[in-house]
N, C-alpha and C positions, 0 to 999 in steps of 0.2 A: 843510656836507654834502660829503664827499669823493666824487668821481666819477672813475672810471677807465674809459676806453674803449679797448679793444684792436682793432687792425686789421692787415691785411697778410697774413693767412693764405691758404692756397689748396692746390691739388693740384699736386704736383711729382713727378718721377721721382727715384729714388735717385741721389745725387750732385749734385742741383740745389741751388739757393739760394733763400731767402726773407728778407725784411726785415720784421720786425714793429714796430709802433708802439704806444705807450701814451700817450694824451693824458690828462693829469690836470687836475682843477679842484677848487675848494672849499677849497684851502689853499695855503701857500707850497711849491711843488714843489721849489724849489732848496734847501730847508733839511733835506731828509730823504734817506736812502738808499732806493733803489728796487730791486725785484727782479722776476724773471720766474719763473713756476711753470707746471707743465703737469699735465694729468690725462688719462691714456690710458683707454680703455674697460676697465671692470672693476678699475681700480687707484685707489689714493689719489693725491691731489694731491702732487706732489713739487717740490722746489726745483730751479731750473735755473741761475740766475745773479743776481748782485746788484752794485750800484755805489753808491759813496758820494756825498755831496752835490755834490762838484766833479768827479767822474769820475776822481780820482786813485787810487782803490783799487777793485779788483774781486774777485769770488769766483765760482767756477764749480763745478757738480757734475762729478764725474769723468766721467760719461757724455758730456759735451759739451765738455770741455776740448780746445782746439786746433781746434775746429770752429765754435763760437758766440762772438760778441763782443757784449757789452752796452755801450751808450753812452747819453749823454743830452745834451739841449740845454735848459738851464734857461730860456733866453729864450723858447723855444717851449713850455715846460711839457710836454715830451715825452721819454720814454725809448724806446730802440730795442733790438732784438735781431737782429743779423745772423746768419743761420744758413746755413752752408756745408756741403758734403759731407753732405747730409741722408741719413739712413738710415730704413728702414721703422719702426725702433724709436722714431723721433722723432715718430711720428704721435700726436697728442694735441690737446686744446684748451689753448691757452696763455693765461695770465692774468698780470696785473701787480698789484703791491701795494707799499706802503711796507714796509720791512723794518728789523729791529733790527741792531745792530752788536755784535761781540765783539772786545774789545781793538783797537778802531778799524777793524776790518774788517767790512764789511757781511755779515750772515749770512743764513740761510734762514728766519728767523722772520717770518711776516707780521704786520702790526700791525693793519690795519683789518678789521672784520667783513665789509665790503662786497666782494663779488667780482662783477665785471662779467660780461657774456655771454661774454667770452673770444673768441679767434679760432681757428678750426679749421685745423690743419696736417695734411695727409694726404700721406704719402710712399709712392709705389708702387714696386714692383720692376720 
């Protein structure tokens, strides 16, 4: 049974930073690509960032390029999302999941049906 637990969210002012963590269990974390997604009030869940099994390839949504950095530590079974220069538009619940790959690059397609509770990120002006 795959379990994903997100943490690290909070309330910050525009321009601030947060670091999110995704702790995975129930399978070999180091063998799959991982991704972050977010869902803002009244909107559908959207892709944010993804990273392949060894961290050598990454992929970002246009809205977060240059501001967010995805990383992972397979020994700790954990993926991270460093968020800098936060904007009010980044306000959402953030989720992690395993993702597929296209031509060797991790894409924004979630694999598992399970979505955890997520972690709330609120950016004020």
